[in-house]
C-alpha positions as CSV (number, residue, x, y, z in Angstrom):
1,M,22.0,24.1,6.3
2,W,25.7,24.3,5.6
3,A,27.1,23.7,2.2
4,E,28.7,20.4,3.2
5,Q,25.2,19.2,4.3
6,A,23.6,19.8,0.9
7,V,22.5,16.9,-1.3
8,S,22.4,16.8,-5.1
9,L,19.1,17.0,-7.0
10,A,19.5,13.3,-7.9
11,E,19.9,12.4,-4.2
12,A,16.9,14.6,-3.3
13,V,14.7,12.8,-5.8
14,E,15.9,9.4,-4.4
15,I,15.2,10.6,-0.8
16,Y,11.7,11.7,-1.7
17,T,10.8,8.5,-3.7
18,I,12.4,5.2,-2.9
19,R,14.0,6.0,0.4
20,G,10.8,7.5,1.7
21,A,8.9,4.3,0.6
22,R,11.6,2.2,2.3
23,A,11.3,4.1,5.5
24,L,7.6,3.3,5.5
25,R,8.2,-0.3,4.4
26,L,6.2,0.3,1.3
27,D,9.0,0.0,-1.2
28,D,7.5,-3.1,-2.6
29,R,4.6,-0.9,-3.9
30,F,5.8,2.7,-4.0
31,G,8.8,4.8,-4.6
32,S,10.3,3.8,-7.9
33,I,9.4,3.8,-11.5
34,E,8.1,0.5,-12.6
35,P,6.9,-0.6,-16.0
36,G,3.6,1.2,-16.7
37,N,4.0,3.7,-13.9
38,L,5.5,7.1,-14.5
39,I,4.9,10.9,-14.5
40,I,5.7,13.3,-17.2
41,L,6.9,16.7,-16.0
42,E,6.6,20.1,-17.7
43,E,10.4,20.5,-17.5
44,N,13.4,18.2,-17.3
45,I,14.3,18.9,-13.7
46,F,17.9,18.0,-14.3
47,E,18.2,20.6,-17.1
48,I,16.8,23.7,-15.3
49,P,18.2,25.7,-12.4
50,V,17.6,23.9,-9.1
51,E,15.7,26.9,-7.8
52,Q,13.0,26.3,-10.4
53,V,12.4,22.6,-9.7
54,S,9.6,23.3,-7.2
55,E,7.8,25.3,-9.9
56,T,7.7,22.4,-12.3
57,T,4.3,20.9,-12.9
58,I,3.1,17.4,-13.7
59,R,1.7,17.1,-17.2
60,Q,0.6,13.4,-17.1
61,T,0.6,10.5,-14.7
62,Y,0.4,6.9,-15.9
63,F,-0.5,4.0,-13.5
64,E,-0.4,0.4,-14.6
65,G,-0.1,1.7,-18.2
66,Q,-3.2,3.8,-18.1
67,L,-3.4,7.6,-18.2
68,V,-4.8,8.6,-14.8
69,Y,-4.1,12.3,-14.9
70,Q,-3.6,14.9,-17.6
71,R,-3.1,18.6,-17.0
72,H,-5.5,20.7,-19.1
């Protein structure tokens, strides 16, 4: 990949979430943070070097307001 083809971290997050859901025509159900649905990461991916983003782990996942995953 050439430097002029690179995307920002914010663009990459959008591509992997809402744009991916749109491509599959599932954006009415997936791909964006909605009230009651979110993940909590070990690190703020916008405050660490981009090379470390892939090492960040999910601490908790909430779906429809309920905790459905918690890292032990």
